[in-house]
FIZATI-324735 format. One record per residue: x, z, y of N, C-alpha, C, CB in turn; residue in one letter. Coordinates in Angstrom, 3 decimals, m for minus. Glycine has a CB too. Layout:
% FIZATI-324735
- X|Z|Y|X|Z|Y|X|Z|Y|X|Z|Y|A
...
This chain:
% FIZATI-324735
- 96.235|102.845|33.394|94.830|102.477|33.307|94.000|103.604|32.690|94.670|101.195|32.489|X
- 94.509|104.213|31.601|93.798|105.302|30.949|93.654|106.484|31.892|94.520|105.728|29.670|X
- 94.717|106.748|32.663|94.667|107.852|33.620|93.602|107.631|34.681|96.020|108.036|34.282|X
- 93.452|106.387|35.130|92.443|106.057|36.122|91.037|106.251|35.554|92.626|104.617|36.609|X
- 90.843|105.829|34.309|89.536|106.014|33.672|89.206|107.488|33.498|89.500|105.313|32.317|X
- 90.201|108.298|33.127|89.971|109.747|33.006|89.587|110.335|34.363|91.236|110.461|32.449|X
- 90.307|109.940|35.400|90.009|110.447|36.729|88.583|110.084|37.146|91.014|109.898|37.742|X
- 88.182|108.822|36.912|86.819|108.408|37.255|85.787|109.174|36.450|86.643|106.913|37.029|X
- 86.079|109.446|35.186|85.162|110.223|34.352|85.006|111.647|34.859|85.648|110.242|32.915|X
- 86.112|112.267|35.215|86.070|113.632|35.759|85.317|113.635|37.084|87.506|114.200|35.949|X
- 85.576|112.643|37.913|84.890|112.543|39.201|83.384|112.380|39.011|85.447|111.367|40.012|X
- 82.981|111.531|38.080|81.555|111.335|37.805|80.927|112.619|37.278|81.350|110.192|36.796|X
- 81.608|113.310|36.375|81.077|114.573|35.837|80.927|115.607|36.954|82.003|115.123|34.718|X
- 81.917|115.697|37.827|81.842|116.645|38.946|80.669|116.314|39.860|83.155|116.636|39.751|X
- 80.430|115.036|40.081|79.316|114.607|40.925|77.985|115.073|40.324|79.325|113.066|41.094|X
- 77.810|114.868|39.014|76.556|115.264|38.383|76.387|116.784|38.348|76.485|114.704|36.972|X
- 77.469|117.514|38.174|77.392|118.975|38.231|76.989|119.410|39.632|78.744|119.619|37.831|X
- 77.565|118.795|40.647|77.220|119.114|42.036|75.733|118.841|42.296|78.098|118.291|43.016|X
- 75.238|117.700|41.818|73.810|117.399|41.984|72.936|118.439|41.302|73.490|116.013|41.428|X
- 73.309|118.859|40.114|72.526|119.856|39.390|72.514|121.190|40.143|73.087|120.050|37.969|X
- 73.659|121.596|40.649|73.737|122.863|41.394|72.910|122.787|42.673|75.205|123.206|41.734|X
- 73.053|121.694|43.419|72.282|121.559|44.653|70.788|121.483|44.367|72.728|120.320|45.426|X
- 70.412|120.795|43.311|68.998|120.724|42.935|68.447|122.081|42.569|68.806|119.770|41.780|X
- 69.217|122.859|41.819|68.770|124.200|41.435|68.637|125.093|42.662|69.748|124.828|40.425|X
- 69.574|124.989|43.592|69.491|125.792|44.819|68.266|125.398|45.640|70.773|125.625|45.665|X
- 67.982|124.087|45.725|66.821|123.644|46.487|65.540|124.146|45.833|66.800|122.110|46.603|X
- 65.442|124.030|44.507|64.232|124.509|43.815|64.051|125.997|44.038|64.305|124.206|42.303|X
- 65.164|126.744|44.009|65.066|128.187|44.197|64.597|128.524|45.613|66.417|128.853|43.914|X
- 65.126|127.833|46.613|64.778|128.155|47.995|63.455|127.548|48.437|65.868|127.690|48.912|X
- 63.047|126.420|47.847|61.820|125.751|48.261|60.708|125.818|47.226|62.112|124.328|48.576|X
- 61.021|126.270|46.029|60.038|126.253|44.946|58.789|127.044|45.254|60.651|126.781|43.699|X
- 58.940|128.265|45.780|57.778|129.091|46.097|56.957|128.455|47.208|58.215|130.503|46.501|X
- 57.625|127.883|48.195|56.937|127.228|49.310|56.110|126.038|48.822|57.953|126.767|50.368|X
- 56.709|125.205|47.971|56.004|124.038|47.443|54.834|124.470|46.569|56.963|123.142|46.644|X
- 55.037|125.482|45.726|53.957|125.971|44.858|52.817|126.534|45.701|54.485|127.051|43.880|X
- 53.157|127.234|46.782|52.126|127.789|47.654|51.336|126.682|48.345|52.754|128.718|48.696|X
- 52.016|125.649|48.808|51.341|124.515|49.439|50.409|123.826|48.449|52.367|123.512|49.988|X
- 50.889|123.622|47.235|50.072|122.945|46.226|48.857|123.782|45.871|50.896|122.653|44.968|X
- 49.033|125.096|45.767|47.913|125.966|45.413|46.887|126.015|46.534|48.410|127.376|45.094|X
- 47.357|126.023|47.791|46.429|126.119|48.913|45.723|124.800|49.210|47.163|126.585|50.141|X
- 46.301|123.698|48.770|45.692|122.408|49.085|44.565|122.046|48.123|46.744|121.324|49.067|X
- 44.362|122.831|47.076|43.298|122.546|46.119|43.702|121.452|45.163|42.025|122.158|46.837|X
- 42.725|120.904|44.460|43.056|119.854|43.493|43.552|118.606|44.204|41.837|119.516|42.622|X
- 44.459|117.879|43.558|44.997|116.674|44.202|43.937|115.598|44.350|46.176|116.127|43.406|X
- 44.059|114.841|45.430|43.156|113.720|45.652|43.536|112.595|44.697|43.207|113.239|47.135|X
- 42.586|112.076|43.951|42.930|110.976|43.041|43.403|109.749|43.807|41.728|110.610|42.166|X
- 44.475|109.187|43.346|45.039|107.994|43.945|44.547|106.771|43.177|46.587|108.059|43.957|X
- 44.693|105.606|43.791|44.485|104.343|43.077|45.864|103.807|42.718|43.663|103.298|43.945|X
- 45.959|103.146|41.585|47.243|102.685|41.072|47.238|101.183|40.853|47.584|103.401|39.774|X
- 48.292|100.543|41.317|48.541|99.136|41.013|49.793|99.102|40.150|48.707|98.258|42.328|X
- 49.635|98.672|38.924|50.757|98.609|37.993|51.359|97.211|38.008|50.311|98.993|36.565|X
- 52.633|97.137|38.362|53.373|95.885|38.296|54.101|95.857|36.958|54.375|95.738|39.501|X
- 53.870|94.786|36.208|54.501|94.638|34.895|55.335|93.357|34.926|53.424|94.597|33.733|X
- 56.632|93.468|35.264|57.474|92.275|35.278|57.801|91.850|33.850|58.773|92.530|36.078|X
- 57.626|90.561|33.559|57.818|90.083|32.185|58.576|88.769|32.149|56.476|89.920|31.490|X
- 59.485|88.702|31.223|60.101|87.427|30.860|60.236|87.424|29.342|61.505|87.220|31.573|X
- 59.440|86.596|28.697|59.438|86.473|27.235|59.208|87.826|26.547|60.764|85.866|26.759|X
- 58.088|88.451|26.870|57.711|89.753|26.307|56.512|89.639|25.371|57.397|90.740|27.427|X
- 56.272|88.471|24.786|55.087|88.251|23.962|54.995|89.218|22.780|55.081|86.831|23.453|X
- 56.117|89.638|22.243|56.092|90.526|21.077|55.650|91.944|21.412|57.454|90.569|20.442|X
- 55.779|92.355|22.669|55.514|93.750|23.017|54.462|93.935|24.110|56.784|94.397|23.450|X
- 54.099|92.864|24.795|53.227|92.991|25.968|51.842|93.531|25.628|53.085|91.652|26.646|X
- 51.294|93.148|24.506|49.950|93.606|24.157|49.883|95.132|24.070|49.511|92.986|22.829|X
- 50.873|95.759|23.462|50.896|97.223|23.391|50.970|97.855|24.765|52.068|97.690|22.553|X
- 51.758|97.253|25.636|51.883|97.767|27.002|50.553|97.657|27.740|52.982|97.007|27.770|X
- 49.940|96.489|27.686|48.671|96.299|28.397|47.563|97.159|27.796|48.259|94.822|28.368|X
- 47.556|97.344|26.485|46.558|98.221|25.871|46.699|99.652|26.385|46.690|98.195|24.339|X
- 47.937|100.117|26.555|48.125|101.480|27.068|47.651|101.585|28.520|49.609|101.897|26.962|X
- 47.853|100.536|29.308|47.389|100.554|30.701|45.870|100.404|30.787|48.069|99.436|31.503|X
- 45.293|99.641|29.877|43.833|99.470|29.869|43.110|100.770|29.513|43.437|98.369|28.877|X
- 43.803|101.695|28.866|43.199|102.985|28.518|43.075|103.907|29.730|44.021|103.672|27.433|X
- 43.710|103.551|30.834|43.612|104.348|32.059|42.281|104.054|32.746|44.805|104.050|33.017|X
- 41.809|104.969|33.599|40.504|104.771|34.245|40.422|103.454|35.032|40.212|105.938|35.178|X
- 39.435|102.639|34.700|39.292|101.310|35.314|39.044|101.387|36.813|38.157|100.551|34.656|X
- 38.365|102.429|37.280|38.050|102.520|38.700|39.252|102.936|39.545|36.923|103.497|38.910|X
- 40.359|103.301|38.884|41.536|103.755|39.618|42.757|102.888|39.377|41.851|105.169|39.247|X
- 42.632|101.866|38.557|43.820|101.089|38.209|43.580|99.590|38.295|44.281|101.447|36.817|X
- 44.622|98.896|38.676|44.667|97.446|38.574|46.044|97.107|38.018|44.398|96.738|39.970|X
- 46.118|96.001|37.306|47.349|95.629|36.620|47.729|94.219|37.051|47.186|95.720|35.069|X
- 48.969|94.056|37.453|49.481|92.733|37.816|50.675|92.430|36.930|49.874|92.663|39.331|X
- 50.513|91.461|36.041|51.607|90.999|35.201|52.323|89.888|35.964|51.092|90.500|33.796|X
- 53.602|90.080|36.197|54.414|89.070|36.865|55.174|88.331|35.767|55.397|89.711|37.936|X
- 54.644|87.181|35.390|55.240|86.362|34.334|56.339|85.514|34.958|54.165|85.462|33.625|X
- 57.569|85.839|34.632|58.734|85.225|35.265|59.206|84.000|34.482|59.874|86.245|35.385|X
- 58.336|82.979|34.428|58.623|81.712|33.752|58.917|81.903|32.262|59.803|81.023|34.422|X
- 58.081|82.694|31.606|58.239|82.917|30.169|57.943|81.635|29.403|57.317|84.055|29.688|X
- 58.554|81.519|28.241|58.351|80.343|27.392|57.761|80.717|26.035|59.669|79.603|27.193|X
- 57.357|81.973|25.865|56.928|82.442|24.545|55.457|82.847|24.461|57.767|83.600|24.141|X
- 54.647|82.517|25.428|53.238|82.892|25.386|52.907|84.196|26.094|52.803|82.990|23.980|X
- 53.854|84.769|26.804|53.615|86.009|27.537|52.425|85.860|28.492|54.875|86.419|28.319|X
- 52.412|84.782|29.256|51.330|84.564|30.222|49.975|84.435|29.554|51.605|83.325|31.042|X
- 49.909|83.763|28.415|48.639|83.602|27.693|48.127|84.943|27.184|48.805|82.624|26.519|X
- 49.025|85.801|26.729|48.609|87.137|26.276|48.035|87.913|27.448|49.800|87.912|25.643|X
- 48.714|87.903|28.572|48.223|88.625|29.754|46.886|88.056|30.218|49.254|88.555|30.900|X
- 46.749|86.738|30.177|45.512|86.092|30.632|44.343|86.346|29.682|45.732|84.594|30.780|X
- 44.606|86.811|28.490|43.521|87.091|27.540|42.786|88.393|27.854|44.074|87.151|26.128|X
- 43.299|89.176|28.775|42.660|90.435|29.173|41.660|90.151|30.289|43.721|91.487|29.636|X
- 40.685|91.049|30.470|39.671|90.825|31.516|40.312|90.653|32.891|38.673|91.995|31.552|X
- 39.973|89.573|33.591|40.630|89.293|34.879|40.300|90.308|35.972|40.241|87.919|35.354|X
- 39.235|91.085|35.804|38.954|92.114|36.803|39.893|93.313|36.647|37.495|92.570|36.696|X
- 40.604|93.403|35.523|41.565|94.492|35.298|43.008|94.001|35.311|41.275|95.180|33.973|X
- 43.238|92.805|34.768|44.609|92.293|34.641|44.710|90.946|35.346|45.024|92.159|33.142|X
- 45.550|90.908|36.357|45.851|89.647|37.034|47.212|89.163|36.552|45.832|89.814|38.594|X
- 47.400|87.858|36.571|48.676|87.284|36.161|49.233|86.476|37.326|48.516|86.394|34.884|X
- 50.435|86.799|37.715|51.159|86.032|38.722|52.245|85.271|37.980|51.761|86.958|39.859|X
- 52.067|83.974|37.870|53.027|83.129|37.144|54.065|82.608|38.126|52.306|81.943|36.419|X
- 55.324|82.900|37.861|56.432|82.395|38.670|57.053|81.218|37.937|57.496|83.511|38.949|X
- 57.360|80.184|38.680|57.925|78.967|38.090|59.343|78.752|38.607|57.039|77.735|38.409|X
- 60.127|78.051|37.814|61.471|77.672|38.241|61.371|76.701|39.413|62.271|77.040|37.067|X
- 62.220|76.709|40.351|63.483|77.414|40.457|63.355|78.813|41.068|64.435|76.601|41.269|X
- 62.138|79.234|41.438|61.965|80.542|42.071|61.931|81.682|41.064|60.698|80.554|42.887|X
- 61.795|81.391|39.793|61.698|82.413|38.756|63.067|82.672|38.122|60.681|81.990|37.681|X
- 63.097|83.666|37.272|64.299|84.043|36.511|65.482|84.370|37.414|64.686|82.923|35.560|X
- 65.183|85.032|38.510|66.225|85.446|39.447|66.484|86.944|39.352|65.836|85.070|40.879|X
- 65.935|87.570|38.324|66.137|88.998|38.109|64.861|89.790|38.295|67.196|89.519|39.043|X
- 64.900|90.995|37.788|63.732|91.880|37.838|63.341|92.213|39.281|64.015|93.174|37.060|X
- 64.330|92.428|40.132|64.045|92.745|41.529|63.266|91.641|42.221|65.331|93.003|42.276|X
- 63.655|90.403|41.988|62.948|89.273|42.593|61.520|89.182|42.070|63.694|87.962|42.316|X
- 61.339|89.434|40.784|59.992|89.407|40.208|59.136|90.522|40.804|60.055|89.543|38.669|X
- 59.704|91.712|40.945|58.953|92.831|41.535|58.613|92.560|43.002|59.759|94.137|41.418|X
- 59.540|91.991|43.742|59.258|91.651|45.142|58.124|90.640|45.246|60.514|91.096|45.822|X
- 58.106|89.654|44.356|57.006|88.683|44.346|55.689|89.380|44.026|57.278|87.556|43.320|X
- 55.724|90.311|43.099|54.518|91.067|42.770|54.024|91.903|43.936|54.775|91.958|41.582|X
- 54.938|92.536|44.657|54.553|93.324|45.838|53.937|92.444|46.914|55.768|94.066|46.406|X
- 54.544|91.286|47.153|53.961|90.356|48.137|52.543|89.964|47.731|54.841|89.088|48.280|X
- 52.362|89.684|46.457|51.040|89.301|45.946|50.031|90.440|46.146|51.130|88.924|44.445|X
- 50.447|91.670|45.871|49.562|92.827|46.073|49.194|92.972|47.543|50.232|94.120|45.566|X
- 50.182|92.894|48.418|49.920|93.058|49.856|48.952|92.014|50.386|51.219|92.985|50.637|X
- 49.071|90.799|49.905|48.174|89.735|50.361|46.731|90.021|49.972|48.611|88.390|49.788|X
- 46.525|90.743|48.881|45.177|91.011|48.400|44.565|92.301|48.916|45.185|91.044|46.929|X
- 45.300|93.071|49.717|44.785|94.352|50.208|44.096|94.179|51.556|45.920|95.381|50.323|X
- 42.829|94.518|51.591|42.071|94.490|52.847|41.162|95.702|52.899|41.244|93.177|52.981|X
- 41.291|96.611|53.804|42.464|96.873|54.631|43.563|97.496|53.777|42.106|97.799|55.821|X
- 44.758|97.665|54.340|45.819|98.313|53.560|45.363|99.679|53.067|47.102|98.453|54.400|X
- 45.681|99.983|51.843|45.197|101.211|51.218|46.231|102.322|51.331|44.848|100.964|49.748|X
- 45.817|103.440|51.934|46.707|104.596|52.015|46.795|105.320|50.687|46.235|105.554|53.096|X
- 45.806|105.123|49.836|45.789|105.854|48.572|46.261|105.002|47.401|44.399|106.372|48.295|X
- 46.928|103.883|47.669|47.393|103.011|46.599|48.828|103.359|46.229|47.287|101.534|47.014|X
- 49.033|103.654|44.959|50.352|103.947|44.420|50.786|102.728|43.619|50.346|105.253|43.536|X
- 51.941|102.187|43.953|52.472|101.047|43.212|53.397|101.599|42.135|53.228|100.035|44.160|X
- 53.101|101.243|40.895|53.873|101.730|39.756|54.461|100.544|39.007|52.994|102.594|38.813|X
- 55.633|100.732|38.454|56.293|99.692|37.679|56.349|100.140|36.224|57.722|99.393|38.231|X
- 55.861|99.284|35.353|55.932|99.526|33.915|56.558|98.277|33.295|54.500|99.841|33.294|X
- 57.629|98.453|32.553|58.276|97.305|31.919|57.352|96.679|30.885|59.603|97.722|31.264|X
- 57.617|95.429|30.572|56.794|94.687|29.629|56.741|95.302|28.246|57.290|93.299|29.523|X
- 57.719|96.144|27.920|57.701|96.836|26.631|57.455|98.330|26.811|59.019|96.608|25.886|X
- 56.859|98.712|27.938|56.615|100.116|28.236|55.302|100.612|27.665|56.633|100.336|29.718|X
- 55.114|101.902|27.739|53.886|102.537|27.263|53.629|103.729|28.169|53.995|102.973|25.744|X
- 52.413|103.846|28.652|52.062|104.941|29.539|51.004|105.810|28.871|51.560|104.409|30.902|X
- 51.233|107.120|28.764|50.217|107.987|28.162|48.999|108.107|29.073|50.801|109.381|27.873|X
- 47.807|108.344|28.509|46.579|108.396|29.306|46.587|109.428|30.430|45.431|108.676|28.412|X
- 47.306|110.520|30.279|47.300|111.579|31.297|48.342|111.350|32.393|47.546|112.926|30.640|X
- 49.037|110.238|32.364|50.144|110.017|33.301|49.688|110.010|34.756|50.836|108.708|32.983|X
- 48.590|109.334|35.067|48.234|109.236|36.483|47.747|110.569|37.044|47.163|108.176|36.680|X
- 47.127|111.388|36.220|46.748|112.718|36.709|47.982|113.560|36.996|45.847|113.433|35.689|X
- 49.005|113.423|36.157|50.255|114.151|36.404|50.907|113.681|37.695|51.228|113.974|35.227|X
- 50.920|112.389|37.927|51.513|111.852|39.150|50.692|112.272|40.372|51.613|110.312|39.073|X
- 49.367|112.289|40.235|48.514|112.753|41.338|48.927|114.149|41.793|47.033|112.754|40.914|X
- 49.226|115.035|40.843|49.609|116.412|41.199|50.908|116.415|42.010|49.775|117.281|39.919|X
- 51.868|115.594|41.618|53.114|115.533|42.380|52.874|114.951|43.764|54.161|114.703|41.633|X
- 52.095|113.885|43.850|51.874|113.224|45.137|50.983|114.029|46.072|51.267|111.865|44.915|X
- 50.355|115.084|45.574|49.572|115.965|46.440|50.484|116.712|47.412|48.756|116.965|45.598|X
- 51.747|116.852|47.060|52.720|117.497|47.934|53.157|116.482|48.991|53.949|118.036|47.118|X
- 52.936|116.759|50.273|53.284|115.787|51.313|54.783|115.502|51.410|52.790|116.278|52.644|X
- 55.611|116.331|50.812|57.052|116.093|50.847|57.504|115.126|49.750|57.797|117.410|50.710|X
- 56.598|114.741|48.856|56.946|113.847|47.751|56.532|112.423|48.119|56.259|114.300|46.420|X
- 57.482|111.512|48.046|57.200|110.117|48.376|57.272|109.194|47.186|58.145|109.643|49.416|X
- 57.845|109.679|46.079|57.978|108.850|44.882|58.079|109.755|43.663|59.218|107.915|44.980|X
- 57.688|109.229|42.525|57.740|109.976|41.271|58.312|109.048|40.202|56.318|110.516|40.860|X
- 59.223|109.570|39.400|59.781|108.830|38.262|59.371|109.563|36.999|61.351|108.695|38.359|X
- 58.646|108.896|36.129|58.269|109.497|34.853|59.390|109.294|33.846|56.946|108.893|34.325|X
- 59.426|110.164|32.848|60.387|110.020|31.767|60.139|108.732|31.007|60.320|111.217|30.821|X
- 61.190|108.137|30.525|61.097|106.871|29.804|61.608|107.089|28.386|61.907|105.742|30.527|X
- 60.844|106.609|27.428|61.289|106.621|26.040|61.374|105.184|25.565|60.331|107.460|25.134|X
- 62.455|104.867|24.923|62.647|103.516|24.404|62.049|103.466|23.005|64.165|103.114|24.391|X
- 61.066|102.585|22.825|60.383|102.514|21.532|61.231|101.858|20.461|59.086|101.763|21.672|X
- 62.085|100.935|20.800|62.884|100.248|19.799|64.335|100.698|19.871|62.787|98.735|19.980|X
- 64.548|101.999|20.037|65.886|102.501|20.260|66.796|102.407|19.036|65.809|103.912|20.708|X
- 66.254|102.097|17.852|67.068|101.978|16.647|67.539|100.555|16.405|66.293|102.464|15.450|X
- 67.170|99.655|17.312|67.578|98.250|17.184|68.109|97.766|18.507|66.404|97.361|16.715|X
- 68.996|96.800|18.451|69.415|96.150|19.691|68.315|95.235|20.138|70.741|95.372|19.514|X
């Protein structure tokens, strides 16, 4: 058993080394091309952002998350809190924010509490139903109920999305309560 675990560990390490090498080779061969495209295309076109915030019993941390999202430009952002049948007041906290900025999608049992993916899918369906016409400039972003987004985040993402070869962006994540379980 120990030998199998060692083998899997070595295999996983080799996989990550291979990814790093291939990524470095791609950046080296395509980096100048991408930089040239970005420079020639001018400033990035500002995108509109729909933030999906899946929540289940996040009352202790949700206010900080929503405050960080409310600091983003109102004309470019909308926030959808997907309350996944919380029992701790999460929905009431979300509903206390201006409804023109923060919408709340309340999921009830038995359709709720089926996992984060199910909550996000429900949020996406809700967003699609409200789009008329479908928006080419809408970026759907996911922020956890205990997440925090810096004010300059959407401008940074705009720069990446200005490259037509980029279809998605993952921002770095810092855990705020990393000293506690």
